C-alpha positions as CSV (number, residue, x, y, z in Angstrom):
1,M,0.0,0.0,0.0
2,K,1.0,3.6,-0.6
3,V,1.0,5.7,2.5
4,L,1.2,9.5,2.5
5,L,2.8,11.4,5.4
6,A,1.2,14.9,5.1
7,T,2.5,17.4,7.7
8,Q,2.5,21.1,7.4
9,K,4.3,21.0,10.7
10,P,6.7,18.1,10.1
11,F,7.8,15.3,12.4
12,S,11.4,15.2,13.5
13,A,13.8,13.5,11.0
14,A,14.2,10.6,13.5
15,A,10.4,10.1,13.7
16,V,10.1,10.2,9.9
17,A,12.8,7.6,9.6
18,G,11.1,5.4,12.2
19,I,7.7,5.7,10.4
20,E,9.3,4.8,7.1
21,D,11.1,1.8,8.7
22,I,7.9,0.4,10.1
23,L,6.0,0.8,6.9
24,T,8.6,-0.5,4.5
25,K,9.3,-3.6,6.7
26,A,5.6,-4.4,6.4
27,G,5.7,-4.0,2.6
28,H,4.2,-0.6,2.2
29,S,5.8,2.5,0.6
30,L,5.9,6.0,2.1
31,V,5.6,9.3,0.3
32,K,6.0,12.6,2.1
33,L,4.4,16.0,1.8
34,E,6.0,18.2,4.4
35,K,5.8,22.0,5.0
36,Y,3.2,22.4,2.2
37,A,1.9,25.9,1.8
38,D,-1.6,25.4,0.5
39,Q,-4.4,22.9,1.1
40,S,-4.6,22.3,-2.7
41,E,-1.2,20.5,-2.4
42,L,-2.7,17.9,0.0
43,V,-5.8,17.5,-2.3
44,A,-3.4,16.7,-5.2
45,A,-1.2,14.4,-3.2
46,V,-3.9,12.0,-2.0
47,A,-5.0,10.9,-5.5
48,D,-3.3,7.5,-5.5
49,V,-2.7,6.7,-1.8
50,Q,-4.4,4.1,0.4
51,A,-3.4,5.5,3.8
52,L,-2.7,8.9,5.2
53,I,-0.8,10.0,8.4
54,I,-1.4,13.6,9.5
55,R,-0.9,15.9,12.5
56,S,-3.0,19.1,12.6
57,D,-3.5,18.9,8.9
58,K,-7.1,19.3,7.7
59,V,-8.8,16.3,6.1
60,T,-11.9,17.8,4.5
61,A,-14.6,16.4,2.3
62,E,-12.6,17.9,-0.6
63,V,-9.5,15.9,0.4
64,L,-11.6,12.7,0.7
65,D,-13.3,13.3,-2.7
66,A,-9.9,13.5,-4.3
67,A,-8.7,10.2,-2.7
68,P,-10.7,7.3,-4.3
69,E,-8.3,4.6,-3.0
70,M,-8.1,5.9,0.6
71,K,-8.8,3.3,3.2
72,I,-7.5,4.8,6.5
73,V,-6.5,8.2,7.9
74,V,-4.5,8.3,11.2
75,R,-4.2,11.5,13.1
76,A,-0.9,11.3,15.1
77,G,-2.2,12.7,18.3
78,A,-5.3,12.6,20.5
79,G,-7.6,15.3,19.0
80,F,-9.3,14.6,15.6
81,D,-11.5,17.7,15.1
82,N,-9.3,18.5,12.0
83,V,-10.8,15.5,10.2
84,D,-14.3,15.6,8.7
85,L,-15.6,12.3,10.3
86,E,-18.9,12.4,8.6
87,A,-17.3,12.7,5.1
88,A,-14.8,10.0,6.0
89,T,-17.6,7.6,7.0
90,A,-19.5,8.4,3.8
91,H,-16.4,7.5,1.8
92,G,-15.8,4.3,3.8
93,V,-12.6,5.6,5.2
94,V,-11.5,4.5,8.7
95,V,-10.2,7.4,10.9
96,M,-8.0,6.7,13.9
97,N,-6.1,8.8,16.5
98,T,-3.2,7.7,18.6
99,P,-4.4,8.3,22.2
100,G,-1.9,8.5,25.0
101,Q,1.2,9.1,22.8
102,N,1.4,12.8,23.5
103,S,-0.1,12.8,27.0
104,N,3.0,13.3,29.0
105,A,4.2,16.2,26.9
106,V,0.9,18.0,27.3
107,A,0.7,17.3,31.0
108,E,4.2,18.6,31.6
109,L,3.3,21.8,29.6
110,A,0.1,22.3,31.7
111,I,2.2,22.1,34.9
112,A,4.8,24.4,33.5
113,M,2.2,27.0,32.5
114,M,0.7,26.9,36.0
115,I,4.1,27.8,37.5
116,F,4.9,30.3,34.8
117,M,1.7,32.2,35.4
118,S,2.0,32.0,39.2
119,R,5.4,33.6,38.9
120,G,4.1,36.5,36.8
121,Q,5.6,35.1,33.6
122,F,9.0,35.4,35.4
123,T,8.9,39.2,35.6
124,P,10.6,40.7,38.7
125,A,7.3,41.1,40.6
126,T,6.5,38.9,43.6
127,G,4.7,35.7,42.5
128,S,3.1,32.9,44.4
129,E,3.7,29.2,44.9
130,I,1.4,26.4,43.6
131,M,1.8,24.1,46.6
132,G,-1.3,23.9,48.7
133,K,-3.6,25.2,46.0
134,T,-6.5,23.2,44.4
135,L,-6.3,22.1,40.8
136,G,-9.5,21.3,39.0
137,V,-9.1,19.0,36.0
138,Q,-11.8,19.2,33.3
139,A,-11.8,15.7,31.7
140,Y,-9.9,13.0,33.5
141,G,-8.6,10.9,30.6
142,N,-5.0,10.1,29.7
143,V,-3.7,13.7,29.9
144,G,-5.9,14.9,32.8
145,R,-4.8,12.0,35.0
146,L,-1.1,12.7,34.3
147,V,-1.7,16.4,35.1
148,G,-3.4,15.3,38.3
149,R,-0.6,13.0,39.4
150,K,2.2,15.5,38.6
151,A,0.3,18.3,40.4
152,E,-0.3,16.1,43.5
153,A,3.4,15.4,43.7
154,L,3.9,19.2,43.8
155,G,1.6,19.5,46.8
156,L,-1.7,20.5,45.1
157,K,-5.2,19.1,45.9
158,I,-6.8,17.6,42.9
159,M,-10.5,17.8,41.9
160,A,-11.8,16.4,38.6
161,I,-14.8,16.0,36.5
162,D,-15.5,13.8,33.4
163,P,-18.9,13.0,31.9
164,F,-17.6,9.5,31.0
165,I,-16.0,8.6,34.3
166,P,-18.2,8.0,37.4
167,A,-17.4,9.7,40.7
168,D,-16.3,6.6,42.5
169,K,-13.8,5.9,39.7
170,I,-12.4,9.4,39.8
171,R,-11.9,9.0,43.5
172,E,-10.2,5.7,42.9
173,L,-7.9,7.4,40.4
174,G,-6.8,9.8,43.2
175,A,-8.9,12.9,42.7
176,E,-11.9,14.4,44.5
177,P,-14.9,14.2,42.1
178,A,-16.6,17.6,41.6
179,E,-20.4,17.7,41.9
180,N,-20.6,19.6,38.6
181,L,-18.6,22.1,36.5
182,E,-19.8,25.1,38.5
183,H,-18.7,23.4,41.8
184,M,-15.2,22.6,40.3
185,Y,-14.6,26.1,38.9
186,A,-15.7,27.7,42.2
187,S,-13.4,25.5,44.2
188,S,-10.2,25.6,42.0
189,D,-7.2,27.9,42.1
190,F,-6.3,26.4,38.7
191,V,-8.5,24.7,36.2
192,S,-6.7,22.6,33.5
193,I,-8.9,22.0,30.5
194,H,-8.6,18.7,28.5
195,I,-11.9,18.4,26.6
196,P,-12.2,17.9,22.9
197,A,-13.8,20.5,20.6
198,T,-17.3,19.1,19.8
199,P,-20.6,20.7,19.1
200,Q,-21.4,20.3,22.8
201,T,-18.1,21.8,24.1
202,V,-17.4,24.6,21.6
203,R,-17.6,28.0,23.4
204,S,-18.8,26.2,26.5
205,I,-16.3,27.8,28.9
206,G,-17.2,31.5,29.2
207,Y,-18.0,34.3,31.6
208,D,-20.2,32.5,34.0
209,L,-17.8,29.6,34.7
210,I,-14.6,31.7,34.7
211,T,-15.9,34.3,37.1
212,R,-16.9,31.6,39.6
213,M,-13.2,30.9,40.1
214,P,-11.6,32.0,43.4
215,K,-9.5,35.2,43.8
216,G,-6.2,34.9,41.9
217,A,-7.2,31.8,40.0
218,C,-5.8,30.8,36.6
219,L,-7.5,29.0,33.7
220,V,-5.1,26.7,31.8
221,N,-6.1,25.6,28.3
222,T,-4.0,22.9,26.5
223,A,-7.1,21.6,24.7
224,R,-8.6,23.6,21.8
225,K,-9.1,27.3,21.6
226,E,-12.7,26.7,20.3
227,V,-13.9,25.5,23.7
228,I,-13.4,29.0,25.1
229,D,-16.1,31.7,24.6
230,E,-13.5,34.4,23.8
231,E,-15.9,37.3,24.3
232,G,-16.8,35.8,27.7
233,L,-13.2,35.4,28.6
234,M,-12.5,39.1,27.8
235,R,-15.4,40.2,30.0
236,A,-14.4,37.9,32.8
237,L,-10.9,39.3,32.8
238,E,-12.2,42.9,32.7
239,D,-14.6,42.3,35.6
240,R,-12.1,40.2,37.7
241,P,-8.7,41.9,37.6
242,D,-7.3,39.0,39.7
243,L,-7.9,36.2,37.2
244,K,-5.4,34.8,34.6
245,Y,-5.6,32.8,31.4
246,V,-2.9,30.8,29.7
247,A,-3.1,28.6,26.6
248,D,-0.9,26.7,24.2
249,V,-3.0,28.0,21.3
250,A,-3.7,31.7,20.9
251,P,-7.3,32.8,21.0
252,D,-8.4,34.9,18.0
253,N,-8.5,38.0,20.2
254,Y,-5.1,37.4,21.7
255,E,-3.5,40.7,20.8
256,A,-6.4,42.6,22.4
257,L,-6.1,40.4,25.5
258,R,-2.4,40.9,25.8
259,E,-2.7,44.7,25.2
260,K,-5.4,45.0,27.8
261,F,-4.3,42.5,30.5
262,G,-0.5,42.1,30.1
263,V,1.0,39.3,32.1
264,R,-2.4,38.1,33.2
265,V,-2.7,36.4,29.8
266,F,-0.2,34.3,27.8
267,A,-0.4,32.0,24.7
268,T,2.4,30.1,23.0
269,P,3.2,31.1,19.4
270,K,1.8,27.8,18.1
271,K,0.2,24.7,19.7
272,M,3.0,23.3,21.8
273,G,1.4,20.4,23.7
274,A,2.9,17.7,21.6
275,Q,6.1,19.6,20.6
276,T,8.6,17.3,22.2
277,A,11.0,14.9,20.6
278,E,9.5,12.1,22.6
279,A,5.9,12.8,21.7
280,N,6.9,13.4,18.1
281,M,8.4,9.9,18.0
282,N,5.7,8.2,20.0
283,A,2.8,9.5,18.0
284,G,4.4,9.0,14.6
285,L,5.5,5.4,15.2
286,A,2.1,4.6,16.7
287,A,0.4,6.0,13.6
288,A,2.5,3.8,11.3
289,S,2.0,0.7,13.4
290,Q,-1.8,1.2,13.5
291,I,-1.8,1.4,9.7
292,V,0.3,-1.8,9.4
293,D,-2.0,-3.6,11.9
294,Y,-5.1,-2.4,10.1
295,F,-4.1,-3.7,6.7
296,E,-2.7,-7.0,8.2
297,T,-5.5,-7.9,10.7
298,G,-8.3,-5.3,10.2
299,N,-7.7,-4.0,13.8
300,T,-9.8,-0.8,14.3
301,R,-9.3,-0.4,18.0
302,F,-8.6,3.4,17.8
303,Q,-11.2,4.2,15.2
304,V,-13.1,7.4,15.9
305,N,-15.7,7.3,13.2
306,R,-18.3,4.7,12.5
């Protein structure tokens, strides 16, 4: 089978070599489209491939229409909102992600952001320590649990909520289950967000939730910018001059937020959660292995569309 590796933001050279090694040993061929400038290049490149590995690249209905031989798309990472799942299903294309492969990288970044904001982005002003504070974790999956464990080791109290995990299981996993979102936001000095961007979650975190947070609290978003109601965030920061917001993907109104609120707001220049050599390697190799397994055994364990 012919496998296309399409990455506007390329994998490391070592990861690409590992991906190619896995695929060629299994009898497949790899073609690469890296640092492409326009979506039309991806549309052209899929014409004769049977499998596709992507990162944050957009697999739209147009891409799928142009790929008559496509059988499987693997998003190297946990999120998959950059793939049109409905169109993929209509085309008979299996879509998978690689859950857990980037989790530690994202969790470490979330903890680093908490410290960074607590210390005033390392400006000379007096900051605060995170030990003894309460961290609320919104979604207690692979990443959320790692954030909780690392934060607990630093002396924080952990509260968590997840619509798919019962309260007794959350408690078993080492966190205090929140009664509801309002309760968690009102009780947490930090809230770390790990929800996907879905029709139910887009713009779901706004003024009402954010302003429930205690004095001096900080909202940490290493999920998706779309889950934040940006107008609500702006109003919350205006009405509550003690609150802070940090993200690894800049909101659309980031320049206005920075100009107005200074060191109370920070976003990395690009999405940084998975930007480590280890996560790069883990996710890339997992994607290649899942493609090999799919063609050899039909394994669809990590399929996200039906």
